[in-house]
N, C-alpha and C positions, 0 to 999 in steps of 0.2 A: 413820429412813428408811422403815420399813414403811408401805406405802400405807394399810393399814387403820387404823393408829393415827393417821396424819395426817388421814384422813377424819373420824375420831371427834373429834379435837381441833378441827378446823375447824368441824364441826357444832356442838360445844358452845359455841364462841366466838360463833357467830351466833345460836344459840338463846337465849343469855342476853340478847340485845337485847330490849327491851320491844316490845310490839305483837303482837296476836293474828294479824293478817293476815300479818305478816312470818314468824312461826313456822309458820303454815299453809303458806305458799309454800315455806319451807325443807323442811318435811316432804314436800310433794309432789315437790320436786326430788330429794330423796334416794330416794324410792320409785320414781319413774319413770326416773331417769337414773343417779344416782350409784351406788346399791346394785347394780343389774343390771350396770353396767359394771365395778364392782369384782369381782363374782362371776365375770365372764367373763374378765377379764384380771388385775386387781389381786391376787387371791388367789394366782395362780400366781407373780407377782412376789414376794409376801411369803414364799411357801414356799421359792422359790429363794434369796432373801436370807437367810432363817433357816438354810437348809441350808448355804450357803457359810460362814456364821458358825461353825456347829458344826464343819465340816470344817477350816477354816483356823485355828480356835482363836485368833482375834483377829489373825492375821498379815495379813489383808486389810483395808485401810482401808474405811470406809463408802462413799466414792465408787466404789471399784473393785468392791465387792460389788454396788452398785446397777447399774453398767454391765454386769457379767457377767449379773446377773439379767435385765436388759432384753433382752440378746441371746438368752438362753435362752427367754424368753417369745415373742419374735418367731419364733424357730426352731420353737417348738411350734405356733404359729398357722399358719405356713407348711406344716408337715407335715400338720396337720389339713385344710387346704384342698386339698393335693395328693392326699390319699387319699379325698376325697369323690367318690362315683360321679357320672358325668355324668347329666344329666336324661334324655337321649334314648337312652342305651345301657344296657340291663340289665346288672347286674354279672356275670351268667352268660355274657354274650356273649364268646366268645374268638375270633371270626372277625376276622382282620386282613388287610390287604393290604400286605405289606412292600415290594412292588415292582409295577410295572404288569403283571407277568406271573405273579403268585402265584396269582390266581384264574383268569385267562384266559391260557393259554400257547399259543404257536404250535406246531402239530403238523400234519404232512402227512397228510391223509386218504388211505387206500388208494384206488386208482383204482376208480370205480364202474363198474357194468355199462353196456353200450352204451345210449345214449339218455338218460343222466343227466349232470348237469353235473359236471365235475371241478374241484375247487378246493382251495386250502390255507386252512383255516379255523381260527380260534382254538378251542382245546379247553379247556373249563372243568375245573379239578381240585378245586374246593371242593365239599364235600358237606355235607348237613344232618346234624346230630347226631341220634342216635336216642333220647336220654334227656331232652333239654331242647328247648324251643322256640327255634329260631334267631332271633336278634334281627332284628326287622322294624321298623326305625326309623320308617318312614313308611307301611308298607302293612299290609293288613288294613284296608281303608277303613272297616269297621265295627269300632269299638273292642271290641265284645263278642265278636268272632270268636275262639274259643279252641279250635278243633278240634285233635284229637290229631295228633302227628307220624305221618304215614302209614307203614304197612308196605308194602313193595313187592310183597307177595304178591298183592294184588288191585287192580283198577282199575275205576272206574265210568265212565271216559272212554274212548270208542272209540279204537283205535289211530290211525286217520286218517279224517277225514270229508270231506276234499277234497284235491285234488292238492297235494302239498307241505306239508300241515299234519300235524304230529305230535301224538300224545297230549300233553296238558298245554298246548297252544297254543290261543288263542281263535279263533273264526270271524271272519275279516277283515271280512265284510259286516256283522256285528253289532258288533264291537269293533275298529275300526281303530286306536284310540289317539288322544289329543288332548293338546296341550301348553298349559302355563301361560305366556302371553306375558311375565309378570313375571320369569321365570327365563331368563336367557341366560348365556353364558360371562362376560360383563362384570359380572353381578349376583350370581354364586354366593356371593361373599364376604359379602353382606348378606341372602341368602335361604337356600338349601339347606345352606350350610356353617355356619349359625348354629344352635347347639344349641337345640332346641325350636321352631324356626321352623315346621315342618310342622304342629304342633298348632294354629297360628293360622289355618290354611286348611282343615283337615280337615272334610269335610261331616259333618252330624249322623248318628248311628246310625239315627234314625227314617227319614231319607231313604234311606240305603244299604240298610237292611233291607227296606224296601218295594221298592226297585229289585231287590234280590237275588231276591225271590220272583217278580217279574215276569220277570226274565231267566232264571231256572231253567226256566220254561215255554218261553221263546223258544229256549233252547238244546236243548230236548227231552231233558233228563236223565231217566233212569229213576228215579234216586234224587231225590226232591223234598224231602228234609229239608234245611232251611237250615243245620243244624249240619255238613253234609258239605262245605260250600263256604265259601271266604273271598271276600267282595265286594272284589275286588282292583282297584287302579289298574294298568292294563296298563303305562303309563309311570308309574312310582311318583312320589309327591309329592317324594321325596328326590332325584329327577332331573328335576324340573320338569314333572311330568304335570299335566293339568287336574284340579282337585279334584272338581268335580261334574258334568262332562260325561259323559252316559251312554255316549258313544262310547269313553270311557277306563275304564269300570267294567264288570266282568264277574264272574260267579260261578265262581271258579277252584276245582276240586276239591282237597281235601286229599290224596286218594288217587288217583294216576295213575302209570302206568308205561309204559315202552317195551316192545316185544315181548321184548327180552332181559332185562327186569327192572329196568332202570335207573330210579330214582325221578325223576319230573318233577312231583310234587305242589306245592302252594302254598308249603310251607316251603322247598323247594329254590329256588324263584324269589325268595323273601324274602331268603335268604342271598346269592344272586347280586346282588340290588339293593343290599344293604348294602355288599358288597365294591366294586361299581362306584362308589357314592357316595363312599366313602372315597378311592378312587383319584382321583376328580375333585377333591375338596377338598384332596388332597395335591399336586395339580398333575401327577400321573403320566399321566393321559389327559384328553382334552377332554370337555366335556359332550356334544357331538354324537357322539363315538365311543361313549360309554357308552349313550346313547339308542339307537344303532343296534344294540346287542347285546340290548336288553331289550324289543323290540317284539313284533310278532305271531309272529316266528320265534325267540323267546328260547331254546327248547329246542335248535334248530339251533346257535345261538351257544354255548350252555352246554356241549354235548357235542361240538362240532366236526363236526356232521353237515351235508354240503353240501345246498343246496336242489335239489329235483328240477326238471328243465327244464320239466315240465308238458306236454310233447309226446311222443307215442309214435309209433313207426314201424309201420304196418300190415304184416301178413305178406304175402309175395309171392303173387300169384294167377296161375293159368294164363292165357296169352294166348289170347283167343278167335280163332276162324278169321275172317280178314278177310271182310267182306261190305259191300255198298253200304249206306250209311246216309244218311238225309235230312240236309240242311243243319241244323246245330244252331241252335237259337233260344234267346234268353235268356228264361228263365221270368219272368213278371211277379212283382213283389214282392208277397207276401201283404199284404192290407189290414191284418192284425193285427200285422205286424212293426214294431217301434218300438224305439228306444233313447234313454235319457236318463240323465244322471249322477245318482247318489244322493249321492256324497261325493267330494271332491277334497282334495288336500293343502292344509292350511290353517295356515301356509304350508309349502312345501318348504324344508327346512333342509340346506344343504351339509354333507356328511359323515355324514348320518343316513339313515334309511329313509323312504320316502313311500308312500302307498297311495291308491287311488281305486277306487270301486265304481260300476257302472252297472246299470241294470235294462233287460232286453229281453224278447223273447218266449221262452218255454220251448223248449229244444232248439236255440236259435240258437247258432252258433259265432262267437266274437268275437275281435278282435285290437285292440291298442292302440298308439298312437304318441304320444310326448311330444317337443315341440320346445322347447328352452330359449331364454331371452332372447337368447342369442348367435346363434340361428338354427340351431344344431346339433341333430340328432335324437339322442335318447338311445339308447345301445346297451346299456343295462342288461339283464342276463339275465332279470330279473323281468318285463320288458315284452315278452319274446319268446314268452310263453305264449299259447295260444289256447284259453281255457276255454270249455266248453259250459254254457249256462245251464240250471239245474235247474228244478224246478217253480215256485220263487219268482222265476225270471227274473233272478237276481242273478249278476253276474260281477265279479271283482275282480283287481287287480294290486298287487303290492308290490315295490318295487325300491330299490336303493341309489342315493342322490344323491351324485355326486362332490363332493369337498371343494373343487374348483376351479370349481364352477358359479357363474356370475355372478348377482347379484340382478336382479330385474325381473319381467316378466310372461311366464309360460310358457303353452304351448297344449297341450291334451290332445285327442286324437281317438280315438274308439272306433268301430270298424266291425263290425257284426254281420250274419251271413249265414244266411238260412233260405229257400231258394227264390230270393230276391233278396237285396239287401244294402242297408244303410242306415248312415249315419255321423252321429255326434253330436260336436260340437266345443265345448269350453269352455276358459276360461282360469283360471289360478291364479297366486298370487304366490310368488316365490322370495325367501327372506329374505337 
């Protein structure tokens, strides 16, 4: 019954046949197929068969010993397969999402001061470990990025460089995010939820390293060492972010903190991304819901910080003594005042966030309005802000798209005022 002995007997019988070509073919068959297969499986069968013979002292018949040996070999192979590590998850990764609220849990944020938005926002409870690199299944767009896990003691990123933007979050005008059209809720089973899929679309390190150097200068970082940053996909590949679109790639600092010391560096975002991807693939949350939490305001979503309204109330002033005044006239619009769109949602996805950016004259104050395909005007808080253009003339808005928004063509209008006013109108698609 031992397979090794049967293999030897079979080989001898055929080797004895005359013919050099036949013997050579048999030898090649044994070397390439039979011997490796025996070493992989047969030797374990023979050991089990011999062991059962010694234990039973002849009480088990050969067919019974063969059957039991076969079952033991199958169980051994199954156990070996079950303990093999996944290709796209490091063995040290212990981050798991047991339920939809393990990493993102609902918590009521204390009422903010006057002039800020009040909201009940998910609060993230997962934190990056301090001794190992948190598993980043798909990000770190540059495979060579191996920056140390940051200590929250120092930060090279400013606390906030624009209204509503926290340390650790990108500049919306430079990095609004972009999506991979191949990844939708209907295709996650053959894209992001397939082990190793993101490796097939990841851009080359030569491309992302060159882009990192360029964007470090654009972001105006004081620290210009590339080792201090991860060239990160804002919408990660594991949640269907665009692989090579420069609007979805940015130099994210490894070391960044909030004023109270909470860590918001690249490794924290990596951990958040992995947890969201697992929840999506487990059917616990939708792809759109995950994307809405990992965009330009990911720190707000992670720590449950409400978005600022972007508008401030000026202090009261003394009422002047009434006196006759000439009839007011409308000042002519300066010849230099202009407004044009730089980016639009492409497309807007119900249940996620959308962003748009326009360029106008420096110091102009702008407002935005979005009319959906149904004819209704969006009442999203993110569109109620009235930003003032800086020296680069850029103004931007980010808002939440309702999950019930109908597909079709939406219209965006941006009105800027500086002595006079001017309006630009453009359309974009709702998926």
